[in-house]
Every structure is written in C-alpha cells, then in structure tokens.
N, C-alpha and C positions, 0 to 999 in steps of 0.2 A: 503493500499500499504506500510506504514511503516512497518507493522508486516512482510510482505512478505520480504521487503528488509532485514530485519535482522534475517530472519528464519535460523537456523542453518544449515539445508540441503542445502538451496539456497546460503548461504554464502560459504559454503564448496565448492561447484561446482565453484561458481565465483572465490574464491580465488585458487584453484587448476588450473585452466585455467588462471588466471590472466586477467579475463575479466571485463569489466566495461559496465554498460548500462547508455547511456547518460540520457535518461528520462524514466520514466514509468509512462503511463498515463491510465486512465479508458477508455474503449471502449463503445461507446453508443450501448445500446442492441436493435439492430435492428433485426428483424425476431424473430421466436420461436425455440429454440433449440430441434432438433428432429422431426420439423415440416417444417419448411421453407426449400426450395430448397438450399439456400444459407445462411447459419447461422454459424459466426465462433465465438470462444470463446477467440481467441488470435491473435495477429499479432506482427512478429518481422521484423522491417524495419531497413534494411543495417546492419545485424549482430551485432544487438544491440545499434544502434544509438537511436531507441525508441522501446519500447516494449509496447504495450496496451493489456489491458486485460479487459475483460467483467465480472465485478463484481457485477452487479444489476440483479436481477431476470427479466424475460420476461415481468411481470407486472410492473416493477418499484416500488414495495411496499417493497422490501427488498433486501437483499445481498445474493449472491450464498455462499455456505459453503465453509469456508476456505481452506478444503482440496482439493475441486474441483478447487478453483483457483489457489492453489499451483501447482497442477498437470498440469495446462494450463501453468503455468510460466516455469515449468520445460520442458514442451513440446516446449514452444518457446525457452528457452536457447539451447535445443538440436538442433535448427536451426542455432546456431552458428557453429555447426560443419558440419552438412549436411543440405543443402537445402531443397533437395527433399524429399518426404515422401516415401522412399524406405526401404528395409529391414534393411540396416545399422542404418537408422534413429530411426526406430521402436526398434530396438535392444538397442540403446543407450537410448532413451527414457524411456524403461521399466526398465532398469539397473538402471537409475538414481531415478525413482518413487521407486523402490524396497529399494535403499539406503536410500534414504530421508524418507521413511516410516518405514523402518526397520521391514517391514512387511514380507518380502520375502527374503529369505537367500539361494537362490539355488547357488550352487558352480559355476555352468557353466557361471554366470554373472560376474566372475572375468576378466574383460577386462581391456586394457589400460585406459579406461575413468572412470574407478571405483573411487568414492569419496574418 
C-alpha cells in the first residue's frame, strides 16, 4: 500500500486534482476473479473517503501483481470524477492507465484530465 501511495503516476493524478484519500485499505478476497458472479477488485467509498483494494490472490497464498493493483487503484480514482461506468469513465480510466504506464502514447488521449 505504501508503494502505491508513493507511485509517481498515482501521485501525479492525486496532485493534479488536489485529491486526498482518507484511508486506503486491503479488501478481503471474496469470490474468484473471472469465475464468481460478483467479484470486485476495488471499491471507492464516498469519492475517496476510503479506497479498498484486493491485493491478495484468490487462494490467499500470495499477492496480485503490482501493475494489476495499480490499475485497480487508477480505476477507483477515476470514480472521483465519474461515478458510473459509462463511456466518459472508461475514456478517463484508459487515459490515466496509458499515462501512468507510458506504454501508450495515442495523440487522441490528450484530454483535460491528462496527467
């Protein structure tokens, strides 16, 4: 959690929008990712009052890959702007993922929420 909180991409998003997260917690791994009908990897309560992330693997024997957890955190931060999973939300989520990873540099992603 400390590594995520100090990640340059995460910090850039947080600082740009002057956001603060009250508390970041570990979410209990209930259900199986991709198998169970309801299985979430993260949750943003009250626009950042608390963000919970599922960091452990389904079998509780290890941790999810850092990039997967970071992707989930960026997804939850996108809920600070858009509550619903609509086209605007997914565009912002994709934009932040691309900027945080530097793996995608598509010119059409230069929107007002750019890091």
